[in-house]
N, C-alpha and C positions, 0 to 999 in steps of 0.2 A: 623044673626047679622052682620052688616057691620064691616069690619076690618079697624081700624084707621091706616092711613099711617103716617110714621114718618115725623116730620116737620123739621128735621135737621139730619146731619150725625155727630155722636159723634167721638171724637178723643181719641186715647190711652193716658193714664195718665203717661206712661213711655216709653222710647225708647228701652227698653230691652225686650226680650222674654226669659222666664225661661224654659230651657230644662232640667228637673230634677234639679240637684244641680248646673247646669252650666248656668249662665246668658249670653245671646248672644245679641249683638246689632242688632236690627231689620234691620237697614240700611245696615250693613255688610252682614247679612243673605240674604237680598234681592239681593244684588250684586252677591253673590256667586250662588244663585239659578239662576239668570239671565245668568251668565257665563256658568253654566252647561247646561242650556236649549239651549243657543246659539251654544255651541260646539256640542251638540247632533243633533240639526237640521242641522247645517252646515255639519256635517259628512254625514248625509243621503243625503243632496243635492249634496255634492261633489261626493259621490259614484254614484249617479244617473247620473251625468254628465260624468262619466268614470274615475274619479280620484281614487287614492288609499285612502281608508277611514282614515287610521292612519295619513295621512298628516295633517288633520285638527288639531289634538291634537299637532302635532309637531309645527305647526304654532302658535297655541294658547299659547304654552309655552313661546314664545317670545312676542306675541302681548298683552297678558293680563297684565303682569307687566308694560310694556311700556305704555299701555293705562291708567292704574291706576295712574301712575306717571304723565303722561300728563294731565289727568283730574284734578288732584289736582293743578298742576302748573297753568293751565288755570284759575281755580277758584281763586286762590290766586292773580294772576296778575290782573284779571279783577275786583276783589273786594278787592283790596289791603287795602282799608281804614278799613276793618274789622280786620286787623291784625297789621297794621303799623301806624295807626293814633294815635294821642295823647291819652294816657290812655289805649291803647290796648296792649295785650301781643303777641309779634311776634311768640312765641313758639306755639301758638294755630294753626299756619299754618300747623303744623305737626299732629294735632289731626284729622285725616281723618275720624275717627269713629263718630265724631260729625256732619258729613255731610259736603257737599261742594265739589262736583265734577262737572267739566264742560264737557259736552258731546263732544264739539268740541276739547277740549284738549285730551279727551279719543280717539276720532277718529284719531287725528293727531299722538298721541303717539302710538296707536295700529297699525296704518298704517306703522309707522317706524319699529316697531318690526316685523310686518308681512313681510315687504319688505326685511329685513335682512334674515328672515327664508326662504322666497321664493327664494332668490338668492342662499342660501346654498343648496336648494333642486331643483333648476332649474325649479321652478313652476311659471307660469305667475300670477303676483299679481292681475291684474284685474279679472281673472277667479276666484281666491280664494275669492276676495271681493264680487263677484256676489253670490257665494255659501253662504257666511256668512251674507249677508245684512238682510234678513228677521229675522234671529236669533238675530242679533244685535238689531233690533227694538223691538223684544219681550223682550230681556234683559233690554232694556231701560224702557219698560212698567212695568216690574216687579220691577226694581230699584226705580221707582217713589213711590212705596209703602213704601220705607224706609223714604222718606220725610214725608209721612203721620204719621209714628210712631214718627218722630222727631218734629211734629207739626210745619212744616216750609214750605216755598214756597207756601203759600196760596194766594188767590186773593183778590179783593176788597170785600167790604161788599155787601150782597145780601139778598133779601127776598124770594128767590126761595126755594122750599121745600127740595132741596138737599144742602142747605147751610151748611157749615162746622163749627162745634164748634172747637175753638182753645184754648188750654191751655197755660197759661204762664209757660214756661219751664225754668228749671235751672239744669244744669248737668244731662240732660237726664230724668228728672222727673218733674212732674207738681208741681208748687209751691202751698203750702197749706195755706189756710186762717186761721184766728183766730178760726173758727169753725171746722177746720180740713179737710174741703172740698177743692178739687182742684180749683184753681182760673182760671176762664174762661175769655178770652177777650170779651169785649162788642160786641154784635151782632153776625151775621153769615157771613161766607166768602165763596167766590167761591173756590171749591175744585180743584184748577188748577192741582194738582198732578193727580187727577182722570181724568180730561179732557185729559191731555197729555198721561196718561197710555192707555186709550181707543183709542186715536188717533194712538198711536204706534202700538197697536194690529191690528187696522183696516188697516193701511198702510202695515203692514207685510203681512196680508192676500191678499191685492191687489197685492203686489209684487210677491207672489207665483203664483197667478192666471196669471198675465201678463207674467211671465217667462215661464210658461207652454204653454200659448196660442201663444206667439210670439217667443219662443226660443231665449231669449235675451242673449247676451254674450259680451265679451270684455269690461266689467266694466259698462254696461248700467243698470243692476239691481241695482248696488250700487249707481249709479248716480240718479236713480229714488228714491232710499231710501233717499238720501240727499235732493232731491227736495221736496218729500212728507213730510218728517219730518220738514224741515225748514218752509214750508208753515204753518203747524199747530203751530209750535213754535212761529212764529211771532205773531200769533193771541193771544196765551196764555200769551205772554209777556205783552200785553196791560192790562191784568187783574191783573198781579202780583203787589204787593205793597212792597215787601221786598226791602231793601236798595241795590241800584246798581248804577254804574256809567252810565252817559248819555253823548251822543254826539249829539248836535243839537236837543235836546228834545227827542231823542230816546235812549232806553237802548242799551248798547253795544251788547248784544245778538241779538237784533233786526237787527242791522246793519250787524252783522256776518251772521245771517240767510238770510237776503236779498241778500247779495253778493254770498253766497254759493248756493242759489236757482238759481240765474241767471247762475252761472258757471255750475251747474249740468244740467240745461236745454240745454245750449249750447253744452255741452259734449255729451248728448244723441243724439242730432241732427247731430253733426259732426261725431260721432262714427258710427251711423247707415248708413251714406253715405260712409264713408271710409272703415269700417270694418264690413260689414253685417254678419249675422249668429252668430255662436257660435264656441268656440274653440273645436278642435277634442280631443277625449280621449287620443291620443298619446301625445298631447301637455301638458296634465294635469299630466302625470305620473312622469315627471321630472326624478330624479335619482332613483326613486323607481322601483323595478323589475316589469315587466309586468306580469299580471296574467297568470299562466300556465307555466312560464319559469322554467326549471329544470336545475340546474347546471350540467355540464359534470363531470362525476366521474373520479377519478384519474386513475382507471384501463382502462377505455375507452380511456382516453387521451394518455396513454402510448402505446396503440396498434399500430403496424405498419400499414401503409396504405395497404388496401386490406385484413386486418385481420377480421375474423368473430367474432361475440360476443363470449366471453368466452376465447379469446386468441388463437384460432385455425386459422392458416393461410388458406386462400382460395386457395392459389397457391400450386400446387403439388411440393413436395420436393423430390429430388433424394437422395437415401441412398447408401453408398458404399456396395459392395458385400463382402462376406467373402473369396472368392476365390483369389488366387494369381494373376490370370489374371486380366487385366484391365476391369473395369465395362463398360457396354454398354454406359453409360453416358459419360465416358472419351473418348471412341472411337468416339462418336458423336461429342464431342468437338474438337477432332483432325480433323475430316472431315470438320467441319463448320468453323474452325478458331477461335472459342471462347471457353470460359470455363464457361458459365452461368449454374446456377442451380447445381453447384457442391457442395456437402455437406461438403467435407473436401478437403483442397488444396492438389493437387496431381501434380506430375511431369509428363509431357507428354513425349511420346516417342521422343528420340533424332532424329532429322532429319525428324519429321513428316511433312506432307504436309502443315500444317498450319504455321509452323515456329514459333509457340508461345512457350514461356518459361513457367514460373510458372503461375498457374491459379490464378486469382484474386478473393477475397471475394466479393460477391455481396450483396446489401442491402437486409435485410430480412433473411439472412442466419443465422442459429444457429451455435454457435461455441462451 
């Protein structure tokens, strides 16, 4: 019996996921999962390059908050009419859980936070960006599923079998009609969230392959990430119908994507000519201790030069004899004109050939 293929992609009726008694916004959950995956993959890639694994978490502590703030600021600035036009509530600009994060604001803010952290740890920022780039793309791909749960950022109407059903949403839930059923918008729409998610995963895989194949470094992996993502983003922006500001007939994000694509390609070419190869592991360690380093113990640090382990001197020490006569060591000192290796200061014979007076304490002597 033939299996009937679905004629559309259904959308969730609410933007929350119920985890037991706790409701969690799917948008926030997608972002959190993406961040965790990005840190995990970035840690593995950083360690493979010779860096200290915990450095990625230290950088993320700075980069993630800066990135989230930057993403929200970018969204609010580029779509200000959603919050500050007549009849709008400006306080909604702070409702980040409702959706609305701009990726380029996230990259700019995250880069600022990472730069601060890298300077504190004396780590080259381009190298860290190369290690994180594929993970950032995967995080973006996961994050787009938050848009799916919010029923937002869909494209134009389509008759394709993967057309998306879209609910009329209010406060994170589908509006109910008189019959109690959720209200759907007329027609089916391009699932641009899905297009961008799959594109991000594909480009991430390509970056990992290219990095292994050509041993890219000095920020070139990150630049290729920017070029690859912006290429797809420019295409997907043509399909989107959500409200957005335009300049000369193009959406702001299309202009930003085009400029960043050109800049990224130019950087890859310039960097490959001026700084070929990849950073050395020594450059990546920064202020972190090198693997295998062992701190000098206080006991060893206090040992005199020439002392053997355990505090025993490797030099022979002379001891005074119990007889009243002078020791052989003292006599030798008289003949040679010095008093080296004398355990206890002694008075030489008056008028000895050496003409020396009191013997001096020498370094390493025990008193």
